[in-house]
C-alpha positions in Angstrom: 69.9 -22.0 38.2 70.9 -20.3 41.4 72.0 -16.7 41.5 75.6 -17.7 41.8 75.6 -20.2 39.0 77.3 -19.2 35.7 75.2 -18.7 32.6 75.1 -21.6 30.3 77.4 -21.1 27.3 75.9 -22.6 24.2 78.5 -23.6 21.6 78.5 -21.8 18.3 77.0 -23.7 15.4 78.1 -23.7 11.8 76.2 -25.0 8.8 78.0 -25.5 5.5 76.2 -26.8 2.4 76.7 -27.0 -1.4 74.6 -24.9 -3.7 73.2 -27.1 -6.5 71.7 -26.0 -9.8 74.5 -24.2 -11.6 75.1 -25.1 -15.2 78.4 -25.8 -16.8 80.0 -22.3 -17.0 81.6 -21.0 -20.1 83.1 -17.7 -21.4 80.7 -14.8 -21.3 78.2 -16.4 -18.9 76.7 -13.9 -16.4 78.1 -15.8 -13.4 76.8 -13.3 -10.7 73.2 -13.7 -11.9 73.5 -17.5 -12.2 74.9 -17.8 -8.7 72.3 -15.4 -7.3 69.4 -17.5 -8.8 71.0 -20.7 -7.4 71.4 -19.2 -4.0 67.7 -18.1 -3.9 66.6 -21.6 -4.8 68.9 -23.1 -2.2 67.6 -20.9 0.7 70.6 -18.6 1.1 69.7 -15.8 3.6 71.2 -12.5 4.7 74.1 -13.2 7.1 75.4 -16.1 5.0 78.8 -16.3 3.4 79.4 -17.8 0.0 82.5 -19.7 -1.1 82.9 -19.7 -4.9 85.5 -21.9 -6.6 87.8 -19.7 -8.7 87.6 -22.1 -11.7 84.1 -21.0 -12.6 85.0 -17.4 -12.2 88.0 -18.0 -14.6 85.8 -19.8 -17.1 83.1 -17.0 -17.1 85.9 -14.4 -17.5 87.4 -16.3 -20.4 90.7 -17.0 -18.6 91.4 -20.1 -20.8 94.5 -20.8 -22.8 95.6 -23.7 -24.9 97.5 -26.4 -23.0 100.4 -26.2 -25.5 101.0 -22.8 -24.0 101.0 -23.9 -20.3 104.6 -23.3 -19.6 104.5 -19.9 -21.2 101.3 -19.2 -19.4 103.0 -19.9 -16.1 105.9 -17.6 -17.1 103.5 -14.9 -18.0 101.7 -15.1 -14.7 105.0 -15.2 -12.7 106.3 -12.1 -10.9 109.0 -13.9 -8.9 110.4 -17.4 -8.8 110.6 -18.7 -5.3 111.8 -22.3 -5.9 112.3 -24.8 -8.7 112.6 -28.6 -8.5 113.4 -31.1 -11.2 110.8 -33.9 -11.5 111.3 -37.6 -12.3 109.5 -37.2 -15.6 112.1 -34.6 -16.7 109.9 -31.6 -16.1 110.3 -28.8 -13.6 108.0 -27.8 -10.8 108.0 -24.0 -10.3 106.9 -22.4 -7.0 106.4 -18.7 -7.9 104.7 -15.5 -6.8 102.1 -14.7 -9.3 100.7 -11.3 -10.3 98.1 -11.5 -7.5 100.9 -11.8 -4.9 100.1 -15.5 -4.2 103.0 -18.0 -3.8 101.8 -21.2 -5.6 102.9 -24.0 -7.7 102.7 -23.2 -11.4 101.4 -19.7 -10.6 97.9 -21.2 -10.1 97.7 -22.3 -13.8 95.3 -25.3 -13.6 94.5 -28.1 -16.0 91.8 -29.9 -13.9 88.0 -29.5 -14.5 88.6 -27.9 -17.9 88.3 -29.1 -21.5 91.1 -31.3 -22.9 93.8 -29.2 -24.5 93.2 -26.1 -22.3 94.3 -24.7 -18.9 92.8 -22.1 -16.7 94.4 -19.0 -15.4 93.3 -17.4 -12.1 90.8 -14.5 -12.4 92.3 -11.1 -13.2 90.9 -9.5 -10.1 89.3 -12.0 -7.6 88.3 -9.2 -5.2 86.4 -7.4 -8.0 84.8 -10.7 -9.1 83.7 -11.4 -5.5 82.2 -7.9 -5.3 80.1 -8.4 -8.5 78.8 -11.8 -7.2 78.0 -10.3 -3.8 76.0 -7.4 -5.4 73.9 -9.8 -7.4 73.2 -12.2 -4.5 72.3 -9.3 -2.1 69.9 -8.0 -4.7 68.3 -11.4 -5.0 68.2 -12.7 -1.4 68.8 -9.5 0.7 71.8 -8.0 2.4 74.2 -8.5 3.9 76.1 -11.5 2.5 79.8 -12.1 2.1 81.6 -13.7 -0.8 84.9 -15.5 -0.9 86.6 -16.7 -4.1 88.6 -19.8 -3.3 91.5 -21.7 -4.8 93.6 -24.8 -3.9 97.2 -24.5 -2.8 99.8 -26.6 -1.0 101.5 -25.5 2.3 105.1 -25.3 3.4 106.0 -28.2 5.6 102.7 -30.0 5.1 101.6 -32.7 2.7 98.4 -32.2 0.7 96.5 -29.2 -0.4 93.7 -27.1 1.0 91.5 -24.2 -0.2 92.2 -20.6 0.7 90.7 -17.2 0.0 92.1 -15.5 -3.0 89.3 -12.9 -3.4 86.6 -11.6 -1.1 83.9 -8.9 -0.6 81.9 -8.0 2.4 83.6 -10.3 4.9 86.6 -10.0 7.3 89.3 -12.5 6.4 91.3 -12.0 9.6 89.6 -12.2 13.0 92.0 -9.9 14.8 91.9 -10.7 18.5 94.9 -8.7 19.4 94.2 -6.6 22.5 91.5 -8.9 23.8 91.9 -11.6 26.5 91.7 -15.4 26.4 89.5 -17.5 28.7 92.1 -17.2 31.5 92.4 -13.5 31.2 95.8 -13.4 29.4 96.3 -10.6 26.9 96.3 -11.8 23.2 99.1 -10.0 21.4 99.5 -11.8 18.1 96.4 -13.9 17.6 94.6 -13.2 14.3 92.9 -16.4 13.0 92.8 -16.5 9.1 89.0 -17.1 9.1 88.8 -16.4 5.4 91.1 -19.4 4.6 89.3 -21.5 7.2 85.9 -20.8 5.6 87.4 -21.7 2.2 88.7 -25.0 3.5 85.4 -25.8 5.3 83.5 -25.1 2.1 85.7 -27.4 0.1 84.5 -30.3 2.2 81.1 -30.0 0.7 82.2 -28.7 -2.8 85.0 -31.3 -3.3 87.0 -31.6 -6.5 84.7 -34.1 -8.3 81.2 -33.3 -7.2 80.4 -30.6 -9.7 79.3 -28.3 -6.9 81.4 -25.1 -7.3 79.6 -22.9 -4.7 79.0 -23.5 -1.0 77.2 -21.4 1.6 78.3 -21.0 5.2 75.8 -20.0 7.9 76.7 -19.0 11.5 79.4 -16.5 10.9 77.4 -13.3 10.3 79.7 -11.6 12.9 82.4 -11.6 10.2 80.4 -9.6 7.7 81.8 -6.2 7.1 80.9 -4.0 4.2 84.2 -2.1 4.5 86.5 -5.1 4.9 89.6 -5.2 2.6 89.8 -7.9 0.0 92.0 -11.0 -0.1 95.0 -9.0 -1.5 95.4 -7.6 2.0 96.4 -11.1 3.2 99.6 -11.2 1.2 102.6 -10.8 3.5 105.0 -8.0 2.3 108.2 -9.5 0.9 110.3 -7.7 3.5 108.4 -9.5 6.3 108.6 -13.0 4.7 111.2 -15.2 6.4 110.8 -17.8 3.7 110.9 -15.7 0.6 113.1 -18.3 -1.2 113.4 -22.0 -1.5 116.2 -23.6 0.4 118.4 -24.3 -2.6 117.8 -20.8 -4.0 118.6 -19.2 -0.7 121.9 -21.2 -0.5 122.8 -20.3 -4.0 122.1 -16.6 -3.4 124.1 -16.7 -0.2 127.0 -18.4 -2.0 126.9 -15.8 -4.8 126.9 -12.9 -2.4 129.7 -14.4 -0.3 131.8 -15.3 -3.3 131.4 -11.8 -4.7 132.4 -10.2 -1.4 135.6 -12.2 -1.1 136.7 -12.4 -4.8 139.8 -10.5 -5.9 137.8 -8.2 -8.0 135.6 -7.3 -5.1 138.6 -6.8 -2.9 140.2 -4.5 -5.4 137.0 -2.4 -5.5 137.1 -2.1 -1.7 140.8 -1.1 -1.8 140.0 1.6 -4.4 
């Protein structure tokens, strides 16, 4: 290489693999210790990030209700209804904001990978659950590691579902590039990749929905580890900044109601008074 030749830029490498060896998880199981033992056996090292399916967290925390109570469970987990749609089978799909601030179908209440006649609720505090798992794994394999609790959700305007981060500890979930420059020297003003969600989605490729592997490890992103990083609740966009806070039908109905109220005789009389 001559003095004027540019240095060779080696592409970043990423390794993602499933963590085997976890038993079927049930209420009261010490999940952080079980994950830590499995991680040690699977060769997890400091600098790695773990992606843990929320279902096993919910099972260990006893977040299980009878299926007969599913609709009531959805109602109990709902903070705000975003949209509803009637289904061909006579039921109703509800897109709601749940108590974690997540906008999801059925508030994240899930009937898959659980015993017949029961459904799972999301963990009470996924960020706290991630912190407990992280502490156990760091004590077992060394620090630092990051932990992300994942769950599956649909996306507006896109078919299919993908995993996203609903809890986290020790890892930055946004790679905020604002103020830096791109490869051509242009200033980046809004770029903040949602790396937490990207890690969750990548991990799901090796966990899957039917493999029985609920935990994955990601190596190659140690730059994202940050002991003081906020949890996944920080990703929830404030309602006042949400341009799509309602479904289309609900937004139309609300606009009609407001407009009708403003132009009704009763409203006119109140203005005249």
